[in-house]
C-alpha positions, -999 to +999 in steps of 0.1 A: -875-541+801-871-531+837-842-551+849-814-573+835-822-609+843-787-622+843-778-599+872-786-605+908-795-581+934-761-576+944-750-568+906-734-602+904-737-624+872-761-653+876-777-680+852-814-673+852-835-700+867-860-712+843-872-743+863-906-730+869-913-721+831-936-741+810-920-764+784-931-749+749-920-753+714-893-726+707-880-713+674-857-683+664-846-673+631-813-650+627-795-636+597-763-619+589-742-609+558-706-613+546-698-585+522-668-592+498-655-583+463-676-592+432-644-611+420-645-633+451-681-639+447-672-651+411-647-676+425-672-692+450-699-693+421-675-709+399-662-733+426-627-721+421-618-711+458-585-725+471-601-742+503-630-761+485-665-761+491-670-727+510-707-726+514-711-763+524-684-760+551-698-727+563-731-741+567-719-770+585-698-748+609-729-728+616-748-760+627-719-771+648-717-737+663-754-735+673-750-768+692-721-754+711-735-719+720-737-728+759-700-735+757-694-701+741-718-677+758-716-673+795-749-679+813-766-692+783-785-726+790-774-758+773-803-769+754-813-800+734-820-785+700-845-805+678-837-786+645-809-763+632-810-750+595-784-729+581-787-716+546-761-695+528-770-677+496-749-657+472-761-620+469-746-601+438-761-568+449-741-567+483-719-584+467-716-612+493-736-637+511-766-639+531-766-662+561-799-675+577-804-697+605-834-713+619-833-733+654-861-751+673-863-770+706-890-778+731-878-763+761-881-736+789-861-707+772-857-695+738-832-705+711-823-668+699-786-671+710-782-703+692-795-687+660-772-660+663-744-680+670-751-704+640-750-672+618-719-657+634-700-689+631-710-695+595-702-659+586-666-665+604-661-696+583-669-680+552-642-652+563-616-679+571-621-698+538-620-667+516-594-645+534-567-658+512-583-640+482-601-611+497-588-591+527-616-565+522-645-586+536-667-576+563-693-593+586-722-576+597-761-569+600-764-600+623-798-599+640-826-622+652-855-619+627-881-639+645-888-660+676-919-678+689-928-696+719-928-691+755-947-663+775-940-636+749-954-657+720-944-648+683-923-618+674-908-608+640-890-581+624-881-573+590 
């Protein structure tokens, strides 16, 4: 990448003009993890957490976060999203949770930021709902797994 698209020639921040780009189907997938104690995972699995439905609430928060990405990230284009899926699974090997998000739109710019925001907000919600029982939690490994659409086509990493 030869230059940063969000900086003008004078070094000032600018929103990228996507008006001349073609409207295409765009999709992005992201993932992240919340690592917690095995005891915390057991509480969630048994449905015995103090704040109720931890996973359902965090999945909904992730969807809501994706919809608000342009309000949170400076210079991010507001997009009409056609699909947002957030899936949280328990992973006893971590121990913790794997959070995945998939976002779609028909537009002139990609949805990587929306997928990353969905994962981040879902992880933060898990943290908030479980902090009373586990102060050792960590959030990490947040990344884009795949994207497709636009000039660069399909891209994927494992």
